C-alpha positions in Angstrom: 106.3 105.0 101.6 108.2 107.7 99.7 109.5 108.1 96.1 108.3 104.8 94.7 105.4 104.2 92.4 103.4 101.0 92.4 104.3 98.6 89.6 100.7 98.2 88.5 100.7 94.5 89.1 97.3 93.4 90.6 97.3 89.7 89.9 99.4 86.8 91.4 100.9 83.7 89.8 102.4 80.5 91.0 105.8 79.2 90.1 104.5 77.6 86.9 102.8 80.8 85.8 99.2 79.9 86.6 97.1 82.7 88.2 96.3 82.2 91.9 94.5 84.2 94.6 96.7 87.1 95.8 95.7 87.1 99.5 98.5 85.5 101.5 100.7 84.9 98.5 103.4 87.4 99.6 103.6 88.7 96.0 103.6 92.2 94.5 100.0 91.8 93.4 99.1 91.0 97.1 100.8 94.0 98.7 101.0 96.6 95.9 103.3 99.0 98.0 104.1 102.4 96.6 102.2 105.5 95.5 99.0 104.5 93.7 98.3 105.7 90.2 95.6 108.5 90.0 92.5 107.8 88.0 92.6 108.8 85.3 96.3 108.6 85.2 96.8 110.6 81.9 95.5 113.9 80.7 95.8 115.0 77.1 96.7 118.5 76.2 97.1 119.3 72.5 99.7 116.8 71.3 101.1 116.2 74.7 100.1 113.9 77.6 100.5 114.8 81.3 101.2 111.8 83.6 99.3 112.7 86.7 101.3 110.1 88.7 104.6 111.9 88.2 103.6 115.4 86.8 105.8 114.8 83.7 104.6 115.8 80.3 105.3 113.5 77.3 104.7 113.8 73.6 101.6 112.0 72.6 103.5 110.6 69.6 105.8 108.0 71.1 108.0 107.9 68.0 108.3 111.5 66.7 111.5 110.8 64.8 110.1 107.7 63.1 113.5 106.1 62.6 116.0 104.7 65.1 119.0 106.9 66.0 122.2 106.8 68.0 122.2 108.1 71.5 124.0 111.3 70.5 121.6 111.8 67.6 118.7 111.5 70.0 120.1 114.2 72.3 120.7 116.4 69.3 117.2 115.9 68.0 115.7 116.9 71.3 117.9 120.1 71.3 116.5 120.9 67.8 113.0 120.5 69.2 113.8 123.1 71.8 115.3 125.5 69.3 112.1 125.3 67.3 109.9 125.5 70.5 108.1 122.3 69.6 104.5 122.5 70.7 105.3 125.8 72.4 108.0 124.5 74.7 111.7 124.9 74.8 112.6 122.5 77.7 112.2 119.1 76.1 114.7 116.5 77.1 115.6 112.8 76.8 114.1 111.1 80.0 116.4 109.6 82.5 116.0 105.9 83.2 113.6 106.3 86.2 111.4 108.7 84.3 111.0 106.3 81.4 110.5 103.3 83.7 107.8 105.3 85.5 105.5 104.8 82.5 105.8 101.0 82.6 103.0 98.8 83.8 103.8 95.3 85.0 100.3 94.1 84.4 100.4 94.7 80.6 102.5 93.9 77.6 102.9 94.8 74.0 103.2 97.6 75.0 104.0 97.6 78.7 102.0 100.8 79.4 99.0 101.4 81.7 95.7 100.4 80.2 93.7 103.1 78.4 96.8 105.2 77.8 96.4 107.8 75.1 99.8 107.5 73.4 100.2 106.9 69.7 102.7 105.4 67.4 104.3 103.2 70.0 107.1 100.9 68.8 107.7 97.6 70.4 111.4 98.1 70.9 114.2 99.8 72.8 114.0 103.5 73.8 117.0 105.6 74.8 117.3 107.3 78.2 119.6 110.2 79.0 121.4 108.1 81.7 124.8 106.7 80.9 125.7 103.2 82.1 128.4 103.7 84.7 129.7 100.2 84.2 130.8 101.3 80.7 130.3 105.0 79.8 130.2 104.2 76.1 126.9 102.6 76.8 123.5 104.2 77.9 120.5 102.8 79.5 117.4 101.9 77.5 113.9 100.5 78.2 112.0 98.0 76.0 108.4 98.9 75.6 107.2 95.4 74.7 107.9 94.0 78.1 109.5 96.8 80.3 113.0 95.3 80.5 115.8 97.8 81.2 119.4 97.3 80.1 122.1 99.2 78.4 123.5 99.3 74.9 126.3 100.9 72.9 125.7 104.6 72.3 126.5 104.1 68.6 123.6 101.6 68.2 120.3 102.7 66.8 117.1 102.9 68.9 114.1 105.2 69.4 113.6 108.1 71.8 110.6 109.7 73.5 110.9 113.3 74.8 109.7 114.5 78.1 109.5 117.8 79.9 108.9 119.0 83.5 110.6 118.4 86.8 107.8 116.1 88.1 106.1 116.2 91.5 108.7 114.5 93.7 107.6 110.9 93.3 110.7 109.8 91.5 114.1 110.1 93.1 117.3 111.2 91.3 119.2 108.4 89.6 122.5 109.3 91.2 124.3 110.1 87.9 126.7 113.0 88.5 128.7 113.3 85.3 128.2 113.5 81.5 129.9 111.5 78.8 130.1 111.6 75.0 129.2 108.8 72.6 132.6 107.2 73.1 132.4 107.2 76.9 134.7 110.2 77.5 133.7 112.6 80.3 132.5 116.0 79.0 131.2 119.2 80.6 127.6 118.8 81.8 126.2 122.2 80.7 124.4 121.9 77.4 124.8 118.1 77.2 121.1 117.4 77.7 122.0 114.4 79.8 120.9 113.0 83.1 124.1 114.2 84.7 123.3 117.8 83.8 119.7 118.0 84.9 119.7 115.5 87.8 115.9 115.7 88.0 114.1 113.8 90.8 113.8 113.9 94.6 117.2 114.7 96.2 118.7 112.0 98.4 118.9 112.7 102.1 122.4 112.8 103.7 123.1 110.4 105.1 120.8 108.3 103.0 121.1 105.1 105.1 120.8 104.5 108.8 122.3 101.2 110.1 120.6 99.3 112.9 121.6 96.0 114.4 120.1 93.8 111.7 118.5 96.2 109.3 119.2 99.3 107.3 116.7 102.2 107.0 116.7 103.9 103.6 115.6 107.5 104.4 114.9 108.2 100.8 112.1 105.7 100.5 111.4 105.0 104.2 112.0 101.3 103.6 113.8 98.9 105.9 116.1 96.3 104.4 117.9 93.4 106.0 121.5 94.3 106.7 122.6 90.9 105.5 121.6 90.9 101.8 121.4 87.1 101.4 119.1 85.8 104.1 118.7 82.3 102.4 122.4 81.9 102.3 122.3 80.5 98.8 120.7 80.8 95.3 117.0 79.8 95.4 114.1 79.5 93.1 111.3 82.1 93.2 108.9 80.1 95.4 111.7 79.3 97.9 112.4 83.0 98.0 108.8 83.7 99.1 109.0 81.0 101.7 112.2 82.3 103.1 110.6 85.7 103.7 107.5 84.1 105.2 109.9 82.4 107.8 111.3 85.8 108.7 107.8 87.0 109.6 107.2 83.8 111.7 110.5 84.5 113.6 109.6 88.3 113.9 113.1 89.0 112.6 114.6 92.3 113.9 111.2 93.0 115.6 109.3 93.1 112.4 106.6 90.7 111.2 105.8 92.4 107.9 108.8 91.4 105.8 108.1 90.8 102.1 110.0 90.0 98.9 110.4 93.5 97.4 108.7 94.6 94.1 111.0 95.3 91.2 110.4 99.0 91.8 111.4 98.8 95.4 114.6 96.9 94.4 115.4 99.4 91.6 115.0 102.3 94.1 118.3 101.2 95.7 120.3 101.8 92.6 122.9 104.6 92.2 123.5 105.1 88.5 126.8 106.8 89.3 128.4 103.5 90.6 128.6 99.8 89.7 129.9 96.6 91.2 127.7 97.1 93.2 125.4 99.8 91.8 124.6 101.1 95.3 125.2 104.5 96.9 128.5 104.8 98.8 128.2 104.2 102.6 125.3 101.8 102.1 126.3 99.5 105.0 124.9 96.3 103.5 126.8 93.0 103.8 126.9 89.8 101.7 125.8 91.5 98.5 125.1 89.3 95.5 124.7 89.8 91.8 121.0 89.0 91.2 117.9 89.3 93.4 114.4 88.0 93.1 111.5 90.5 93.2 107.9 89.6 94.1 106.8 91.0 90.7 105.8 88.4 88.1 106.7 89.1 84.4 103.4 89.5 82.7 105.1 88.9 79.4 105.7 85.3 80.6 104.1 84.6 84.0 106.4 81.6 84.8 109.2 84.2 85.0 109.7 86.9 87.6 111.5 90.2 87.6 115.1 90.3 88.9 117.5 93.1 89.8 121.1 92.7 88.7 122.9 94.6 91.3 126.4 94.8 89.8 125.1 96.6 86.7 121.8 98.1 88.0 119.7 96.4 85.3 116.1 95.1 85.6 115.6 91.8 83.8 113.7 88.6 84.4 114.5 85.0 85.6 112.7 81.7 85.2 110.9 81.1 88.5 111.9 77.4 88.6 115.6 78.1 88.4 117.7 78.3 91.5 119.6 81.3 90.2 119.0 84.3 92.4 119.2 85.5 96.0 116.7 86.9 98.6 116.9 90.4 100.1 113.7 91.2 102.1 112.2 94.6 102.8 109.6 96.0 105.0 107.9 99.4 105.5 108.5 101.4 108.6 
């Protein structure tokens, strides 16, 4: 598998949130697909921390500014850090949404960071990313460190920021954002903006990204195979029904594969193109019967009777109550 980190989830839970053995459960904690985290994952260097999983360098202090700021104020504050060569570097930036999500662990909470992390002054709230929300460019994406949710908020609201530097080591793909916008959502020149659309850090997407087969689509960026029909249950189901539906695909050896699984939240998120919405998928994606919300195999460790969900129209990562018949099933398998 390429360009996807594991979520960190190593336990499994039933529909009511009780822990169960992972083997045969079909859950994220059972499969754990993706690049594993190195051990130790983090290396301290002066007042910085290098994430050995991604190669990115973060400030050890997770709340340098101490007070919440608007999105534009966050970008300006990082620019001032570079003018002053903070900690000896002049290439700090606001992380894009995939870079900030890469720090999240789905087996921890309050904060949702890997265990034994060395970071200090962590605030249990929203942190800005440099990625504008394409669904409304007056909004930008942010991540909540208490439980790892990712949504978007108005750029004139007040949240925290956490600077990063470095281009990484090719584990994280680009977000797909191609343009830059001011605080009101107006398109602006990219150079000097400090935004995701200027830097476009991450692994480039192959062209074409997707290869269509009879019943499947191969994503050449991640080497994952998805069902062409993105609603294999034909209706909204609860979380346990989603797992059963995927198990049936394996019994039927659908499309010649018998290793289908409900994707982890990181696998689902890897499909997102932050330069589009409704759906937030790359152009020429080939998929049919797309729906708004999809179950992942990743349980919410914040409340284990909930599971992670991808909201496809927006590109957001939230959660849904496992007992509710509210979301759809989109299976994946590795090549």
